[in-house]
N, C-alpha and C positions, 0 to 999 in steps of 0.2 A: 444369522443374517448380519452380513459384514458391513461395518460403518467407518468412514475416515473422518475425523475432524481437524481441518486443516486452518491453523490460526495464523495469519500474518501480523507480527509487531509491527508495523508500518515505520521502517527506517532504522530499525535496530540493528546496525551493522556491526561486526565484529573484527574491524581492522582494515586498513589499506589494501586493496589490490596492486598487482605488480605495475599494472599501468596507471595508477591513481594518479600520479604526477602529469599525466596528460590530459587529465581532467580536472587539475587544480586542487588535487587533493591529497598531497604528499603529507603521512602522518595523521590521516584521519583513524580515529577508532571510537566510534559511537559507544559501545557498551563501556570500553573502557574508561572514557569521560564521565560517564554517568555514574561509575562505580568510585569515583574519587569524591561524590558527593557524600555528605554524612548521613543524608536521607536514604541511600541505596541499601536495600536488603532482600536478597534473592535466595533465602535458603531451599526453598522447594523446587527452584530450576536447579540449584546446586545439587540437590540429591538425585535429581534426574541425569546429569551429566553436563550441564551447561557448561562449566568452567573445564572441563575436561577436552573441550574441542580444541583441535590443533591452533596454534597462536595465540591460546590464552595463556601466556608464560604469564603474565601480570597478576593471575589470581590462582588462589588454591582450588585443585581439582578435589573430585570425592573418590574416596579411595573404593568403595564399591557401589557404583550409580546404579539407580534401579532402571535407567533408561537406556534408548542408544541416541548416538550423536554424528553428526557430520559438520563439517564447514563448506558453505558451496559458494563457487565461484560463479561471476556473472559472465556468459558467453556472449551476450546482446552488447552492442555499442551504445550502452546509455547508463544512466543511474537514477531513472525516476520510475512512478509509480506503475505507468502501463508496461513499459517493459519489462519491468521486474516482476510485474503479477502474470504477463504472457508467458515468460518465460518458465516461472512455478508451473505454469498449467501448459507447458510442452511446445511452446512455439518461441524461438528466438530471434532477436531483430538485428541482423547483421549489418544494415544501417543504421545509423543515428534519425532520428526524427527532426526535421527541421526547427531553429532556434532562432530567435529574431532579437537579439542583444540590443539592436537601434530602434526596436520598435516595429510594428509592422508596417508593410508598403502602403502607398497609398493607395493604389488599385483594391485592395481587401479591404480598407475602410470604407473608400467611397462605396463599394459593394454593400457592405454592412448598413451604411446610411440609407441606400435604395431599399435596401429590405425592411428596416425599420421605421423609417421616416424620423431618426434621432440622429444629431451630431455626436461626435467624439472628443473625451478627455483625455488629456494623460499620453495614451502610446507609448509608453516607456516601461522598461523592468523596475519594478516597483515591490515594496513590502505589501502585504494585503492590508494591514493594519495601517499603516503609514498612507498609503494610497487614499483612504477616505477622509483621513485627517486632514490632507492636502488638497484633495479635489471634492470633497463631500459638498459643502457649503454650495460650490459653484455648481453642482449636479443638481442640488436642491432648486436652486434660481433658474437653470436652463433646462432640465429635463434630458440633458446630454448623458450618454454612457460613459463611464469611467472603465476604459479599456487600458489591459496593463498585461504585462507578461513576467516571466523570471526566466531563472536558469535552467527550467525545464522548457520542454516542448508544450506549452499551454498558452492559450488565449482566455483570459479572465475578464469577466464583464460584471463591476460592481455597481450596483443601483439601490437607493433607498425602497423600503416597500411601500412606504406612505407615495412615493411619486411614480413608481411603476411596480403595480402589482405584483405578486410574487409568478402567478401563472404567466403574465406578461414577458417577466424576465426569463423564464424557461422558454418560450417560445422565440424570444430573440436569441437565445443562446443555441436553440434548434435551428435557425436562419444561420447565423454563425458557423454551427459545425457544417451544414451545407456547403457553405462557401469554401469553407476550409478544406481543400483537397489538393491534389498533386503538390505544388511546391509549398503551398500552403498549409498541408496536411499535418497541422500539430496532432500530438497525442491525445490531447483532451481542450475542450471548451468549457470553463467553469463557472458557473452561476454563482456571484458572491454578493448575496444579499445583507443589506445592512438596514439599521433602523435608530429611532432616537433622535435627539438633538446633539450638537458636539460637544463634548468629543462623542463621535458615533460608535456604536458597536454592532458587530457583525452579527448574524442570526442565525441558527442551525440549520435552515433550508438551503445551504449550499447543494448544489447539484452539478454532477460532472457528466460531460456527453464527449463519449470516447470513440475514438475509431473502431470499426469493428475489426477485430483480428484476421491477419491475411490468409490463416487457414484454420483447420479444425484443432481446437484445442482439447484437453481433458474433457472439459465441460460437454463439449459438444459430442465426443465419443461416448460418454456415460448416457448424458441423455438419449442419444440414438438406438442404445443399446438397453433402455427400459430402465435405467437407473435414475434413482431421484439425484438432484443437483440443488442444495438450498445454500443461498447468498445471505451472509448477515454484514451489515454495513456497505462500503460503497463497491463491493465486489459485483454486482448488478450493472454499476455504471461504469466500471473498468473494462467489462466484457461486453458492453452495449446491449445486456440481456441475452446473448448468445448462449446456448446450452444450459440455461436456467430453468429449474422447474419450478421454484419458488423463492421469493426473497422478502426481507426487512431490510430496511434503510434504517440506522441509527444516528443519534445525536452525540455519543459519547461511547470511551471504551466501555464504562460501565454497563452502559446499555447494551454495548456488542457484547459482553459477556452475559448478561442476562438473557439476551435472545438465543446465544447458543446453547445456554441451557436449557431452555425450553424446547429447541429442536431436538436437544438428547434425550428428552421425555418421549418425542414422537416415533413411533415405528415407521422405519423407513430403510431402505437398502440403496447405499451410494456415498456422497459425498455432502459434507457440511463445509464449507468454504467462507471464512470470517476475516474480515479485516479490521483491526484496531488503529484508528488513524491520529489519536490524541499525540501519541508520540512525537509526529512529523510536525503535524499540522498547529499543536499548541506550544510545544518546548523547543523542537528541533530547528524549527526556523526562526525561532526568537531567542536562539542562542541561551535558554533557561535552562541550565544543568541541573539544576535542585529540582525543577519541575520535572524534568526529564526522568530522573532517579525516583522521585515520588510516583509516579505513573509505572514504571517497573516494577516497583515496590509493591505497588496495590495489585497488578497483575499476579505478581507470585502469592500475595494473600487471597487471591481467588482462586487460584490454581487446584487446591485438595479439592472444591465443589466440583470443578470439572473432571478431575481424576474419578471423584466418587460417584460420579453420574454416568461413568462408562459402563458398558455391557460387555459380555464375555469376549466378542470378537471385535469390538472398538481399537482402534488405534487414534491416538492422539498426535499430530504434528505439530510443532510449532516452530515458525522460521520469521524470516522478513525479505523486503523487497530491495532494499538499498540500504545507504547509511544516511544519516543526517546530522554529524558530530556538532553538538551543542556549544563544544569549547572551542571550535575553532574562529578566526574571524568572519569565514563567510557564513552566510545564512542559508544554503543552498543544499540540496543532498551532496552525499559524498559517494563516490565510488570504493565499496567496499565488499570483503565478502560476507556473507550472511551466516547465521548457526541455523542449524536443524536439530531439533531435540524431538525425539520420539517415545512415548509411553502407551502403556496398554497389555492385559495380559498376553496377547501375541509377540510381544517385542520381546527379544534377547537382550536382557540384563547387562549394560554392561558393553555392549558393540559400539565400535569406534569406527567409522568409515573415513576418516581422514578428511582430506580434501574432494571434491567431487567436482569434475570440469564444467557443470552446468547445473542451473536451477532447476531445470526439466528432468532430471534423473528422479526429483519427486513425483513428479508426474507418471512417469513410466512405471514407477513404484506403487503409485495408487491405482492405477490401472488394472496391474498385475494383481493385486490384491484383492480388487473388486471383480475379477474375472472378466474382465473386458477384454475383447477381441482386439479392437481398433488401436491403433499406434500412434504416438505422437514422438517428439524428439526426446533425446534422453536414454539413458541406460537404466534399467531398474536395478536398485540395490536389495529388493525385497529378500532374497535368499540370504543377505547376510545379516537381518535385523529380525528373521522371526526364528 
């Protein structure tokens, strides 16, 4: 019974891509930045071959790695969660999703007000923690929605759970998702609930409302062919539920690893797709190098549990969706290559695939390994690692 466990370390890029300067990201290298922290320690990933990946000249590689590795180039015109995950799943995005660096147009906001009966605050690019600091009290007094964006293709709505109950917040975001089509078709509408008194704190009940992928991903192919597709973390939200047979949302990296381990105990044939978001959400966007390093170290400490839970035909793949260098002045995502580290008894130790032209090669290899007949973008590298 063949199973693949695909874990995305959200935003753990490994060096600027050739066009990084076009995205304002020249010099970015998320993994190298975190490695400068005294809290960075990843001996288990090193053993698998992480630092043997092309471009990792700043680190000491493993003489005889036990896993297989590659460096993945993003073919999509973006550097965000949606385009990154879609491409990992076999669908690239040649056109960038719309950005709103000056805020959203009046027509969009008017439509949102008509749908919800609530006014709008902010309407600017903003840090999620800063926006509730600066607008939270006015929101509490007026009940108006705090609407903001970032350098990504997102419309975010922050509201206090005592002012707008969480289910109503989700309904508001669903309305915004219906409105955001055509030139307003942002990749994600995100509910950003918060609680308490000033200074307010965001809760764990964030919820993403994504665009549906424009065509079938590897998830759709696997589900259509009777395979299981299990989703951990925000995977269900990123793919708008498409192609997923079972899912669980999580509140932290620790919970994401725990839920993945629980799925490992289950008998199934197919894919378990996990997103661990803390790197990006808690540390990358806040330029917290030490926090980022500690989170990577924590994953490395838990990695032996994952490896020990694997069965004879299981393959573990660890990758990322973009960068978010915590050491640069920017607090936004960065246009970077991402690592791909693979382990399991079927995997040929020491295989190094160099740099692959698209994240979608991962999807093609997964489909081939699981015996799926359907196709997605990308070229399978399975025969190079088995």
